[in-house]
C-alpha angles and dihedrals in degrees: 000000000000091000093049093048093047091047090057094054112124096217144354093275092054091044090054092045092051091047090056091050092052094045089074096051130088111245124212118218124243099233135175087264089056092048091050091049091051092050090046090052091052090048091050091049089050090051090062087079092227107135112256092349089134092059101107127147108276095226088054091050090052093045091049093047091048091052093046093050091049094044095238133128129252121236110197143161090206108057099167098093095030092055090054092046091049088062090067103025128060092252141137117206124200131186118256106229110266093224090060090056096052118095113249114248 
């Protein structure tokens, strides 16, 4: 998640600010188990028979699989893919507060 959040920074100052925020958080590794869980989730979504239902953003699939393997929840401002993934992974998804997503003026 850190990489995705840093990637979305608008400028160097925001990038640096976000990097400081993440430096105090515990990061979970993307392991082979996580990769296998992500692939399994895509396969399970495909098995629903709904056309293209398995087409979720790959970073979201890895984040969801990492959370499921670690037994932790997902906090996201973009629930679309995570809600689908929670159908096939043992995963709880919560909304990231909208005010925290808005750029400061």
